[in-house]
N, C-alpha and C positions, 0 to 999 in steps of 0.2 A: 175396249173398244172392238163394235161392232166390226163384223167386215164389212160398208157401207158401200166399198168398189164396186164389187158381185154382186152386190145386190141390185142394182144396177147397168149388167152387160145391155140389158139389152140396148141400151144408144150408143148413139154413133163416136166413133171421136170428134167429130164436128161437134155432136151437141154437146160433149162432155167441153170444149174447148166455150161453146157459147154460155151454158152454163156457167165456168170458170172466166168467163167474161158480167157478167152478169153480179158475180163474187168479189173479185176486183174493184169493179165499181161502186158496188155498196158500201163497200168496206176503207173503199177512199172518200167517198167528203161526204156531204148532209145526203141518205139515202132517205130517208125516213118517207119523201113521200114516193119514191121506187127507184130504180133504171129510166133511162130511157134508151127504146129503141136503139135511136140512130146514137148516140154512144156505143153499144156495143156494135154500129154497124164502122161505125171509125175508128174502132181500139182492136176489129177484128180483120181491116181492111174485107166488109163484103156488103153487097151488099142491102137495104133494109126491110127486103121483101124477102130474102136472105135468114134475117134474121125472124122478119112475121114468120117465116115456117116453122124455123127450129122454137120459137114461144111455139109452139101453134104442141107439138111435140113435148116439149117440156112441159106444158100446161095438163095432157092427159097420162101424164106419167108421175104427175101432180106433185113439182118439184119449183114451180116457179106459180104466180098467182098476176092478173089486171086485174085492172082500178080501172075506173070508167073514167082518167085522161090517158091509157095509153101505159098506165108508168108504171112496171116490170119488179114483183117484190120476190125475193123468196122465198122457200116457206120453208117450212123449219127443217122437213127432210132433204129439200135443193137447198136447205145451208150448206148444212147437214157436209154433203156428199159433195156441195161444188165445195168446201173448205181440205176437205179429203187432195183431192185432184191439184190444188191450188198446192199445200203443204208436199205434197208426195214432188209438183212437181216445180218448185225451191229447192226441194232436198237435192233431187236428182241433178239442176246444176250450177249447184253450192260443190257438192260432190263434182264433179267435171270439175268446174272451176278452180278449185284448193285443192285437189288430189291429183286432176290429171292435168292441168294447164290448158286445157280447154280455157279458149278465151269468152268472154262474154256474151256478145251474141252470136254464138256459134253455142254453143251451154243452152243459151238465151232457146236459141231455135229444135236443141236434137230433148233437151230435157222434156218442150210440150208434145213430142215425138214417143217417147218411151214411158212419160207417165200416163201412158191408155193400155201399155200394156205389160203393168209390175201388181200382179194382183198385191192386195193390200198386206197381207201377213205378210206378205216382202215386203212393203214400206216401209210396217213394221220395222222390223226385222233390221233392216238399213239406217232405218232413219237410228235404233241402235247403236248400234256399232259407233253411228256418226259423233251418235254425243260422244263414246269411251274413249275414242281419239279424237278429241276436242273440236270438231270439225262445226263449227257455226253454219247454220243452216240462217240464207240471206235473202232478204224480203223482197 
């Protein structure tokens, strides 16, 4: 598995959050036509202007494309990167809830912070540990 996490370390935590949000929205419903920036803003609790600024950065990095109607699609590289961040988030959240007894809301918020700090290698090792222990990664 490529080390996608470290290959884009130029992204800020916030930009990773935008990328993850686009991924989550795209995998939720009918996203063939793309994700609306207003939906990203709503999911993250930010302004549409903030989303547009982040989209510019993500476009420049080759991680998203925007069609003429303003809808956003992940590039293949963007999809891989975003899926990696989301998988890491879910893994950490599951560990906190299952193994440490942290409540779901707190675990979700803390996983969002922690997902940006660990390397891809550490995530892979942690994931293997959890699987060996029979810990289920929750959606």
